[in-house]
N, C-alpha and C positions, 0 to 999 in steps of 0.2 A: 595522394602521396604524402608521406609523412616521414619526418627525421629529426633526429637530435631532440630538443625539448619542445618541438611543435607538434608532437603526436596528440591528437584530439580524440578522446572517446566521448560518447554522449553520456552527459552527466546529469541529464534530466530524466533518468529511469525512475519511475515512481516505485515506492514499497509502501505497503500497508502496514501500519503499526496498531496493534490491538493491547491496550493496557487493562488487565483485569482489575475490576473494582475492589474485589474482596481480598486478593492476594497481592495486588501490585505487580504481578508477573507482567512482563512486556514480551510480546511476540512480534516479530518482523516476517511478513509474508511476501513472497514473491508475486510480481503482477504479470499479466500476460495478455495478448490480444487487445491492445489499446486502440481506441478509435482514431487517435491521432498523437503523435509525439510532439505536435506543435507546442510552443510555450506561450505565446501571446494569442490566444483563441478568442479574446473578447468575451462576448455573452454567449458564445457557442457551448452547448452541452457536450461535454467529452466523457468517456468512460473507459474503465479497464476492468479486467477480471482477475480474481485471485483464487487460490486454494487454500483452504483452512486445514492444517495438519490434524491427523487424529490425535495427537498428544497434547493439544491445547486444552487448558482448563475451562470446564463448564461455567456459566454464569454470566453476569452482566459486566460490560466492559466499554471503554472509549476507544473508537477507531477513528484514525486519521490517515490520510495519504501524504507521504513525504517525498519531496522530490528537490534535489539540490540542497538537502538539509532544511527545507522550508515545509512546515507541516500545515495542512489544511485545517479548517474548522474541524472540531471533533463532533462525532455523533455516537450516540448510545447505541450499543449493539447487544444482542443475547446469544451467547453461544451454547448450543446444546448438542448432544449426541446425534440428533436426527438431522442437523444442518452442518456438518463437518465435510461437506463435498465442495465442489467448484461453486462459487458464487460470482 
């Protein structure tokens, strides 16, 4: 039940952010099929999936997962025409 200013939506919904190294373009990608929506998972390995849009620039970039405005450590990724499907 929610009413007034007490309405609460989940705010820990993760987004994937890829920043392309050569152009500086930033892409935010929707995630889906999470292994958990837990916040305090300790040392447990958790995962999520995301779709890379066809319009994204090819090349090297930095990928982070952002939830509640907090970004994970970045990893270097390579985006090419052959891997623009679900990951």
